[in-house]
C-alpha positions in Angstrom: -2.5 -13.3 4.1 -5.8 -15.1 4.5 -5.7 -14.5 8.3 -5.0 -10.8 7.7 -8.1 -10.4 5.5 -10.1 -12.4 8.0 -8.9 -10.1 10.8 -9.8 -7.0 8.7 -13.3 -8.4 8.0 -14.3 -8.4 11.7 -13.1 -4.9 12.4 -15.7 -2.1 13.0 -16.9 -0.6 9.7 -15.2 2.7 10.1 -11.8 1.1 11.0 -12.2 -1.5 8.2 -12.8 1.2 5.7 -9.8 3.1 6.8 -7.6 0.0 6.5 -8.9 -0.6 3.0 -8.2 3.0 2.1 -4.6 2.7 3.3 -4.2 -0.3 1.1 -5.7 1.6 -1.9 -3.3 4.5 -1.2 -0.5 2.2 -2.4 -1.7 2.6 -6.0 -1.7 6.0 -7.8 -5.0 5.3 -9.6 -6.9 4.7 -6.3 -5.0 6.8 -3.8 -6.9 9.4 -1.8 -3.9 11.7 -1.9 -2.3 11.9 -5.5 -0.2 14.8 -4.3 1.8 12.4 -2.2 2.7 10.4 -5.3 3.7 13.6 -7.0 6.2 14.1 -4.2 7.5 10.5 -4.6 8.1 10.9 -8.4 9.0 14.6 -8.1 6.6 15.8 -10.7 4.5 18.9 -10.7 1.3 19.2 -12.8 0.0 22.4 -14.2 -3.6 23.3 -14.1 -4.2 22.1 -17.6 -2.5 18.7 -16.8 -4.5 17.8 -13.7 -6.9 15.8 -15.8 -4.2 13.4 -16.7 -2.5 13.3 -13.3 -3.6 9.9 -12.1 -2.9 8.2 -15.5 0.7 9.7 -15.6 1.3 8.8 -11.9 0.1 5.2 -12.7 2.4 5.1 -15.7 5.4 6.2 -13.5 4.4 3.6 -10.9 4.2 0.8 -13.5 7.5 1.9 -15.1 9.3 1.3 -11.8 7.6 -2.0 -11.3 8.0 -3.6 -14.7 10.6 -4.8 -17.2 11.9 -3.3 -20.4 10.0 -5.4 -22.8 7.9 -3.8 -25.5 4.7 -5.0 -23.9 5.5 -3.2 -20.7 6.3 0.0 -22.5 3.0 -0.2 -24.4 1.1 -0.8 -21.2 2.6 2.3 -19.6 2.0 4.5 -22.6 -1.6 3.3 -22.8 -2.2 4.6 -19.3 -1.7 8.0 -20.8 -3.4 7.4 -24.2 -5.2 4.1 -24.5 -5.3 3.9 -28.4 -1.5 4.4 -28.8 0.0 1.2 -30.2 3.6 0.1 -30.1 4.4 -2.1 -33.1 7.8 -3.7 -33.5 9.4 -3.7 -36.9 9.2 -7.5 -37.4 9.8 -8.9 -39.9 12.3 -6.1 -40.5 11.2 -3.6 -43.1 12.4 -0.2 -44.2 11.1 2.5 -41.7 12.1 5.2 -44.1 9.1 4.5 -46.3 6.4 7.1 -47.0 3.6 8.0 -44.6 1.1 7.2 -47.3 0.6 4.1 -49.5 -1.1 3.8 -52.9 -3.6 1.0 -53.2 -4.9 1.8 -56.6 -3.1 3.5 -59.5 -4.5 4.9 -62.7 -4.7 2.2 -65.4 -4.5 -0.7 -63.0 -6.1 -3.6 -64.9 -6.8 -5.6 -61.8 -9.4 -3.1 -60.6 -12.8 -4.8 -60.2 -16.1 -3.3 -61.1 -18.0 -2.5 -57.9 -14.9 -2.4 -55.7 -15.3 0.9 -53.7 -11.5 1.2 -53.5 -11.0 0.7 -57.2 -10.6 4.4 -57.7 -7.8 6.0 -59.7 -5.2 7.3 -57.2 -6.8 5.7 -54.1 -4.4 5.8 -51.2 -4.4 6.0 -47.4 -2.2 8.2 -45.2 -0.8 11.7 -45.4 2.2 12.1 -47.7 3.0 15.5 -46.2 3.2 14.2 -42.6 6.8 13.9 -41.2 7.5 11.2 -38.8 9.7 11.9 -35.7 12.5 9.8 -34.4 13.2 9.5 -30.7 16.6 8.1 -30.0 18.5 8.1 -26.7 17.9 11.6 -25.2 17.2 13.6 -28.4 14.3 14.1 -30.7 15.1 15.0 -34.2 13.5 15.0 -37.7 13.2 11.7 -39.5 16.8 10.7 -39.9 17.2 6.9 -39.9 20.2 5.9 -42.1 19.3 4.1 -45.3 21.1 1.0 -44.0 19.2 -2.3 -43.3 21.4 -2.9 -40.3 19.7 0.0 -38.5 16.1 -1.0 -39.3 15.9 -3.9 -36.9 16.4 -1.5 -34.0 13.3 0.5 -34.9 9.8 0.3 -33.5 6.7 2.3 -34.3 4.3 4.3 -32.1 1.1 4.9 -34.0 -2.6 4.1 -34.3 -2.2 1.0 -36.5 0.0 -0.6 -39.2 -0.6 -2.0 -42.6 1.5 -5.0 -43.7 2.2 -6.6 -47.1 1.7 -10.2 -48.0 5.1 -11.1 -46.4 4.2 -9.4 -43.1 6.4 -6.4 -43.5 5.0 -3.0 -42.5 4.4 -0.8 -45.5 2.4 2.0 -43.8 1.8 3.2 -40.3 -1.3 5.3 -39.5 -0.6 8.4 -37.6 -2.4 9.1 -34.3 -3.5 12.5 -33.0 -2.7 13.2 -29.4 -3.1 16.4 -27.4 0.2 18.2 -27.0 -0.2 18.3 -23.3 0.7 14.6 -23.2 3.9 15.0 -25.3 6.5 15.4 -22.6 5.2 12.5 -20.6 5.0 10.1 -23.5 8.5 10.9 -24.7 9.8 10.6 -21.1 8.3 7.1 -20.7 9.8 6.0 -24.1 13.3 7.3 -23.3 13.3 5.8 -19.8 12.0 2.4 -20.8 13.2 1.5 -24.3 16.6 -0.2 -24.8 19.3 2.4 -25.4 20.1 1.1 -28.9 16.6 1.1 -30.1 14.9 3.8 -32.1 11.3 5.0 -31.6 9.6 6.1 -34.8 6.7 8.3 -33.8 3.8 8.6 -36.1 2.2 11.0 -33.8 0.6 14.4 -34.6 0.5 16.6 -31.5 -2.6 18.8 -31.6 
């Protein structure tokens, strides 16, 4: 390999630049011809999707060159939307919990004077937001059985998670993502996640 680069270094400038360009064509994010990668992966982008073409192609490339671990799935998804987090349900908690959590209730004697969050009814989240479940090849309304044996198969896709003193997740913060990304994100999840696992999507498509 060292000799190869030494040989490239002494080529005329125009030929060396072409060789370097051919090498960069191997990667979707640097290729000079993204339409060639579209043919490889058999995807067609609409006019409104051209802005995300390279990121999706890079995700497809990584999907075919990585394992099935959660860290690889998160890396691929973040090619499409960088702030999207994959958070595993460990230690195992109940994913059927509400999409909002109360931090201060009326009459709480532990409220401290001067604490900005010591407000009657203070909470975070949106109690009206409905989380979506993505399981195998179907997307349905939030429908995880109320059985602890199922909960260990769940993982969250969200902006962040809040945990209690034991480390269990008590609230996941929803993330807003343009709807144009929806099909690609769900495709990556279904292709890369273990078949038995369940993706809990705290995503609001806008």
